[in-house]
Backbone as a ProteinNet text record, in pm:
[ID]
protein_1_A
[PRIMARY]
MQALNLHQKFGLFQDQWSPKIIAQLNGQDVKLAKIQGEFVWHAHDDQDELFHVIQGRMTMEFRDHQVEVGPGEIIVVPKGVEHRPVTEEEVWILLFEPCDIHHTGGVEDDRQVDVCDHI
[TERTIARY]
84.1	0	88.2	43.1	113.6	16.9	51.1	-29.9	-10.3	-115.4	-107.6	-115.5	-27.9	-28.8	-103.9	-222.5	-305.8	-238.9	-173.3	-108.6	4.2	76.5	181	118.2	9.4	-58.8	-113.3	-171.7	-220.4	-106	15.1	131.7	178.9	125.9	168.9	98.2	-5.2	-76	-128	-149.2	-199.2	-332.1	-364.2	-484.6	-609.9	-711.3	-838.1	-944	-1043.7	-1158.2	-1115.4	-1002.1	-950.4	-914.2	-1012.1	-988.4	-875.8	-800.9	-689.7	-721.1	-707.3	-734.3	-613.3	-638.4	-528.7	-545.5	-665.9	-690.2	-822.5	-844.5	-971	-1010.1	-1141.6	-1191.6	-1335.9	-1368.4	-1506.4	-1580.1	-1514.6	-1578.9	-1587.4	-1517.8	-1517.2	-1377.6	-1371.7	-1247.1	-1240.8	-1122.9	-1095.3	-1013.4	-1066.1	-1004.6	-975.8	-875.3	-847	-871	-917.3	-934.3	-915	-863.9	-858.9	-965.7	-1048.4	-1158.5	-1163.6	-1209.8	-1230.1	-1328.8	-1422.8	-1524.7	-1650	-1724	-1849.6	-1832.9	-1880.7	-1881.8	-2013.9	-2031.5	-2152	-2262.5	-2387.8	-2502	-2508.5	-2520.1	-2525.3	-2584.6	-2616.8	-2664.6	-2608.6	-2605.4	-2563.3	-2683.9	-2741.3	-2867.3	-2860	-2746	-2736.7	-2630.5	-2568.3	-2454.8	-2460.7	-2432.4	-2413.9	-2269.7	-2244.7	-2108.9	-2085.9	-1965.9	-1927	-1815.6	-1834.6	-1735.5	-1685.8	-1555.1	-1493.3	-1400.9	-1430.6	-1346.7	-1224.7	-1108.2	-981.9	-933.5	-940.5	-891.9	-983.7	-1021.7	-1107.2	-1254.1	-1339.7	-1484.3	-1554.6	-1651.7	-1727.2	-1875.9	-1948.1	-2093.2	-2143.7	-2223	-2285.7	-2423.9	-2444.2	-2572.6	-2663.9	-2788.9	-2895.5	-2998.8	-3090.1	-3187.3	-3275.9	-3295.8	-3386.4	-3318.5	-3188.1	-3115.3	-2965.8	-2887.7	-2743.3	-2691	-2575.3	-2514.8	-2368.7	-2327.5	-2188	-2111.9	-1994.2	-1913.2	-1771.8	-1723.9	-1591.9	-1492.8	-1371.2	-1266.2	-1309.8	-1285.8	-1320.8	-1465.4	-1542.7	-1683.7	-1705.9	-1812.6	-1849.4	-1993.2	-2023.2	-2160.7	-2176.3	-2286.6	-2319	-2432	-2408.2	-2511	-2574.8	-2703.4	-2769.7	-2784	-2787	-2804.6	-2931.5	-2922.4	-3036.8	-3059	-2981.5	-3000.9	-2908.5	-2966.8	-2887.8	-2814.4	-2686.6	-2603	-2491.5	-2426.8	-2314.9	-2225.9	-2099.5	-2006	-1960.2	-1950.9	-1908.6	-1810.4	-1701.3	-1605.6	-1561.2	-1521	-1462	-1311	-1252	-1107.8	-1080.6	-954.3	-922.5	-954	-1021.9	-1061.2	-1006.3	-957.1	-907.9	-1015.1	-1055.5	-1158.2	-1111.3	-1165	-1148.7	-1286.5	-1291.4	-1417.7	-1419.3	-1534.8	-1560	-1668.7	-1636.3	-1731	-1716.6	-1823.3	-1811	-1708.2	-1637.2	-1530.1	-1576.4	-1701.4	-1747.2	-1820.7	-1808.1	-1881.1	-1821.8	-1906	-1865.6	-1883.4	-1773.4	-1780.4	-1867.1	-1904.1	-1998.8	-2139.9	-2160.3	-2292.8	-2339.3	-2244.7	-2279.2	-2299.5	-2293.2	-2306.7	-2175.1	-2183	-2062.9	-2008.5	-1878.3	-1813.7	-1665.3	-1601.5	-1458.3	-1373.7	-1424.4	-1349.9	-1375.9	-1448.7	-1481.8	-1355	-1347.2	-1234.9	-1290.9	-1244.1	-1295.7	-1228.8	-1098.9	-1025	-942	-958.4	-884.2	-742.8	-647.4	-510	-498.7	-407.4	-372.2	-246.4	-245.1	-122.4	-81.3
-117.9	0	123.7	220.4	347.8	457.6	579.8	693.9	717.4	761.3	794.4	946.2	1000.6	1143.1	1164.6	1223.9	1239.9	1325.2	1434.2	1520.1	1446	1363.1	1282.9	1184.5	1121.3	1025.9	1094.8	1214.5	1288.3	1323.2	1338.4	1369	1252	1132.7	1013.6	994.5	1075.4	1057.8	1192.1	1197.8	1319.2	1297.4	1172.6	1146.2	1181.3	1222.1	1261.9	1155.9	1152.6	1061.2	914.7	888.5	752.3	726.7	685.8	669.5	571.9	604.5	522	475.4	347	291.2	313.2	374.1	394.9	310.5	259.2	176.2	102.5	2.5	-71.4	-98.9	-94.6	-128.7	-172.4	-280.1	-328.9	-333.6	-384.6	-396.5	-266.6	-164.7	-34.6	-4.4	58.3	113.7	260.1	304.1	445.9	486.2	581.2	616.7	765.8	799.4	937.3	953.4	1071.2	1100.5	1248.8	1280.4	1417.9	1427.4	1530.6	1543.9	1686.9	1700.9	1833.7	1821.4	1914.8	1913	1843.6	1787	1719.7	1569.6	1495	1349.9	1307.1	1181.7	1126.5	1116.3	1141.4	1117.3	968.2	930.4	789.5	771.7	648.9	612.2	475.1	445.5	314.6	255.1	153	97.1	47.2	-9.9	-75.3	-17.6	95.4	144	295.1	335.9	477.2	514.4	644.9	694.9	815.7	826.4	944.3	1015	1143.9	1229	1330.4	1339.5	1438.3	1524	1652.1	1742	1780.8	1754.1	1787.4	1924	1946.8	2071.6	2111.1	2237.5	2286.9	2287.7	2311.6	2316.9	2232.5	2154.9	2065.6	2096.1	2083.2	2087.6	1947.2	1895.5	1766.1	1797	1761.5	1786	1665.4	1695.9	1597.6	1644.7	1561.8	1600.1	1716.7	1732.8	1837.2	1948.1	1937.8	2043	2015.5	2107.2	2087.9	2132.8	2075.8	2105.6	2142.6	2258	2300.6	2234.5	2179	2110.5	2166.9	2223.5	2285.1	2206.3	2256.9	2188.4	2158.2	2035.2	1993.2	1953	1955.9	1918.5	1784.3	1715.7	1588.5	1594	1502.2	1478.4	1327.9	1275.3	1134.1	1126.6	1050.7	1028.2	892.5	892.3	765.7	675.4	546.5	450.4	483.9	462.5	483.8	627.2	722	863.2	900.5	946.4	987.1	1116.9	1120.2	1234.8	1251.4	1370.4	1400.3	1504.1	1467.8	1567.3	1659.1	1787.8	1888.2	1983.3	2017.7	2115.3	2208.1	2328.3	2421	2405.3	2377.2	2358.7	2216.2	2177.3	2044.9	2039.9	1935.2	1914.3	1780	1776.6	1653.1	1602.7	1476.4	1418.8	1286.8	1257.2	1128.8	1064.1	936.7	864.1	742.8	715.9	589.8	520.2	403.4	329.8	180.4	104.2	-41.6	-93.4	-197.1	-249.7	-289.7	-330.1	-378.5	-272.6	-145.6	-40.8	-16.8	14	52.4	203.4	278.3	422.7	500.5	441.4	509.2	452.3	367.1	309	222.9	172.5	88.9	166.7	299.9	383.1	378	349.6	345.4	486.8	502.9	632.5	609.1	699.4	686.4	688.4	748.5	758.2	640.2	543.9	424.6	350.6	314.8	238.6	108.1	-3.8	-133.3	-181	-153.1	-192	-72.2	-29.6	84	41.4	128.2	104.2	126.4	51.7	74.4	159.2	263.2	343.4	352.6
0	0	0	-75.3	-80.3	-122.8	-92.3	-134.4	-283.4	-349.8	-492.2	-508.3	-588.9	-617.5	-748.6	-740.7	-859.7	-965.9	-926.8	-1027.1	-1099.1	-1026.1	-1089.6	-1187.9	-1150	-1237.9	-1362.3	-1346.3	-1463.5	-1558.9	-1505.2	-1588.6	-1674.1	-1650.2	-1723.3	-1857.1	-1884.9	-2011.6	-2062.4	-2193.7	-2258.3	-2329.1	-2363.8	-2442.1	-2364.2	-2438.3	-2379.1	-2404.4	-2314.6	-2323.5	-2316.7	-2253.8	-2241.1	-2095.3	-2012.6	-1868.8	-1836.8	-1731.7	-1684.4	-1542.3	-1517.3	-1384.5	-1295.1	-1176.5	-1081.6	-955.4	-932.8	-814.1	-832.4	-747.4	-746.9	-603.3	-576.5	-444.1	-453.9	-386	-375.9	-509.9	-612	-742.1	-820.1	-773.3	-840.2	-893	-1010.8	-1061.4	-1021.1	-981.8	-961.7	-1082.6	-1159.8	-1287.8	-1294.4	-1374.5	-1409.2	-1557.7	-1596.6	-1739.1	-1761.5	-1878.2	-1927.3	-2034.4	-2025.1	-2119.5	-2172.4	-2295.8	-2353.4	-2468.1	-2472.3	-2576.1	-2527.7	-2621.5	-2590.5	-2605.7	-2507.2	-2517.4	-2579.6	-2603	-2663.2	-2557.5	-2597.5	-2508.2	-2480.6	-2352.9	-2317.5	-2177.8	-2144.8	-2011.5	-1977.3	-1849	-1800	-1728.7	-1788.4	-1738	-1594.6	-1555.2	-1424.5	-1332.4	-1372	-1294.9	-1272.9	-1148.7	-1117	-1149.1	-1170.2	-1192.2	-1103.8	-1048.5	-972.9	-1047.9	-1074.9	-1139.7	-1037.1	-1017.6	-929	-1014.8	-1024.3	-1104	-1020.5	-1074.2	-1009.6	-1057.5	-1188.5	-1248.6	-1362.7	-1370	-1477.1	-1436.1	-1534.4	-1511.3	-1616.5	-1572.3	-1659.6	-1644.5	-1754	-1749	-1773.9	-1679.6	-1702.5	-1757.2	-1882.5	-1946.2	-1928.7	-1898.8	-1893.9	-1995.1	-2034.4	-2136.4	-2092.4	-1959.7	-1912.7	-1832.2	-1807.2	-1736.5	-1745.3	-1690.3	-1685.1	-1549.2	-1510.7	-1381.4	-1404.9	-1352.1	-1358.9	-1243.6	-1274.9	-1174.2	-1183	-1071.8	-1069	-986.5	-974.6	-899.8	-756.7	-714.6	-580	-563.3	-673.1	-666.8	-734.4	-691.1	-751.3	-799.9	-891.2	-931.8	-950.2	-900.6	-918.9	-1020.6	-1127.1	-1228.8	-1198.3	-1162.2	-1129.9	-1252.9	-1226.8	-1335.8	-1414.6	-1546.3	-1633.8	-1678	-1626.3	-1661.3	-1776.7	-1886.5	-2002.9	-1970.1	-2005.7	-1972.9	-2074.9	-2066.5	-2156	-2088.1	-2057.1	-2005.9	-2119.7	-2089.1	-2186.6	-2119.2	-2188.5	-2135.3	-2247.4	-2209.7	-2306.4	-2309.3	-2193.9	-2182.1	-2135.9	-2134	-2081.6	-1932	-1892	-1753.5	-1707.3	-1584.1	-1524.1	-1429.4	-1447.8	-1361.8	-1301.6	-1184.5	-1118.4	-1119.5	-1156.4	-1168.4	-1076.7	-1017.5	-948.8	-1029.7	-1082	-1166.3	-1140.7	-1157.4	-1148	-1249.3	-1211.7	-1296.6	-1435.8	-1450.7	-1581.2	-1663.5	-1626.6	-1697.7	-1836.1	-1930.4	-2065.5	-2072.2	-2085.6	-2062.1	-2160	-2272.5	-2362	-2347.1	-2248.9	-2227.8	-2343.2	-2422.9	-2538.1	-2666.3	-2658.9	-2778.8	-2855.6	-2985.5	-3068.9	-3087.6	-3064	-3075.4	-3100	-3174.4	-3202.1	-3075.5	-2968.2	-2842.7	-2750.4	-2797.4	-2718.3	-2678.1	-2550	-2496.2	-2442.2	-2496.3	-2452	-2324.2	-2310.1	-2191.3	-2147.5	-2022.8	-1970.6	-1931.2	-1959.2	-1915.1	-1764.9	-1702	-1562.7	-1562	-1479.6	-1468.3	-1323.4
[MASK]
+++++++++++++++++++++++++++++++++++++++++++++++++++++++++++++++++++++++++++++++++++++++++++++++++++++++++++++++++++++++

């Protein structure tokens, strides 16, 4: 066991929309991702997701409203709720998701990642 430095881990990759696993606990992956622009509209039928913004500002869009999420803030998207993260600048996020989650919710997209790298 050792402490993980998130800023050091973010320094290990540059690609966006490609989550990296940094830890696992109780059937959950703890992931880091760099995101910018608009992601695909999607939902996870059986899984909740937690997004924690580390750096930058993100808008989580829902079909009927949107929520601004800034540094040090989190948002939990309940299972079955269609959503889309959107940013104007590069944003660093930490995610808690079930290990078997498909990050596009099964929606085909060029940014689809079938297996996340461990860093």
